[in-house]
N, C-alpha and C positions, 0 to 999 in steps of 0.2 A: 214719204214712203221709202222703209227702209230694206234692209238685204233678208227679213224674217216676211216680210208681206208682199213681196217685187215680181212680180210671177216669172221677170226676164232672169230671175238671180236664182233660181228654186235648186241651183247644183249647189250657189254656195253654201246656203240656208243650209241643207242640208247633209252639204260636204264635212259643215262645223260640226252639226250636230254626231257624224257618225263618229270624228275625236275626237269629242266627246265624251262618248259610251266607250271610247276605246283604251280613253283615257284613265275612265272613273274605270272604266272593266281589270289593267293592270294599276293601279293606284289599291283595289280591293283583293289584287293577286300577292299582291305585294305584301295587305298589311295582315291578310289572313294567309304564310307564310305558303303560298302554293304557286308561287315563280318558277318553281325549278317543274314541275308537270309540263313537260313539254302539249301534254295530247288535251287540254282544257284552251290552249289556243283555240281550236279551230272554232272556239266559242265568238270568235272576233269575225266567226265570216258570218255568224246570226248576226252581229251587230250589223255586219253591212250590205247588211242581201237585206234585213228591214229598210233603212233609209235610205237604198237605192229604190227600192219598191216605193215605199214613201215617197219620194222623190218622185219617180216617172208618175204616178199618181194622182200627187200636184201637178205635175207639170198639165194630164190630159184636166183636170179639172179646171184646172185657172183658163186652158188655150182650149173652147166650150167640147170639151170633150172630144179633141183632135191632137192627136200626134202620132208623124210617122214616123217610121223603119230608124231613117236616120236620123231624126232630133231625138229620139228615143234614146238612140243606141250613142251622141254623142253628152246628152245630159245625164245618163247613166256611170258611163266613164268617168267626164270631165266630176262629178261627186263625188265618187269612190278615187280619185285622182287628188282632191283636195286633202278628203277626210283621213288618205292616208300619207302624205305629206306633212300635214299636221302634224298627227301622231306621231311621226317618224323626225323634224323638230323637238318634242316634245324629251322624243325616244334619246335624241345627240343631248340633252339639256341633262337629261337625266343618267345621265353617264357618264358622261365629260365632268360633270361637276357637283351631281346631287347625290349618288354612289357611286364611286367607284369602284365599289368592292363586289357587283352587280354587273358589270360588267369583268374582271376577274374571273367572275365565277364561269361564263360562257368563255369565255378565250381557256380553263380549265376544263372543263365538261364537255364543248363540242365539238367535233369534228375534227373543225376547220379551224378552229381555236384560237388559233396561235397567230392569226393571219386576220387575226380582229381587232378592230377599234373604232371606238364611238364614234369613227367617219361609215364605215365600213358596213357594220350593227346595223345602222342607221339605213343610209341607204340601198339596203337589206330588203329590209321592210318593206320601203317606200318605193318597191319592187314588187314588191309580192302584193302588196296593196294593191297595184293599179292592177298591173293583171290578172288579180284574180276578179277584182271591180269589174274587168271588162272581160272576165267567161262569166260571173255573175248577171250583169246586162245583155251579155250575149243568150242566156237561159230567159231572163223575165220579159226582156221583147216576143216573148217566143209564147212567148203567156200570158201577157196585157195585149188586148187587142191594138194595132196600127191600124191603120188609117190603106187602103188597099193602096197601091203605086197609080194612079190618073193617066189616063188614053189622051198625049195630047197630039 
């Protein structure tokens, strides 16, 4: 059993898929010359929402249609966090080693750009991904049916 079929590793499976989606989208934006269009970053959220939603559905499907609220929250946030960390690492490598002109573009054009370096920019992306993943998970678990609390 590998990470893609293990029902206890759903967060890793879908976190990797979110990261791949974000990286592919970033590279498409790079090669089409649209990296400077900030509004298109909202599509990152669409990728994250889709990944978390599918992860929660997969969890429910592989656990006999049971998912309590807390377990859903942990699964969604872990999925989003892993995707964000991998994407942040990719961005760090990209800005530090592959395309330093992109980092210079951020420094020149962002309001707080003079305080940025590849470490800070990557950290901000990871932080943004984790917190947006928390918000997305909170919204989705109120949409997806979770188990009612048991009275013991």
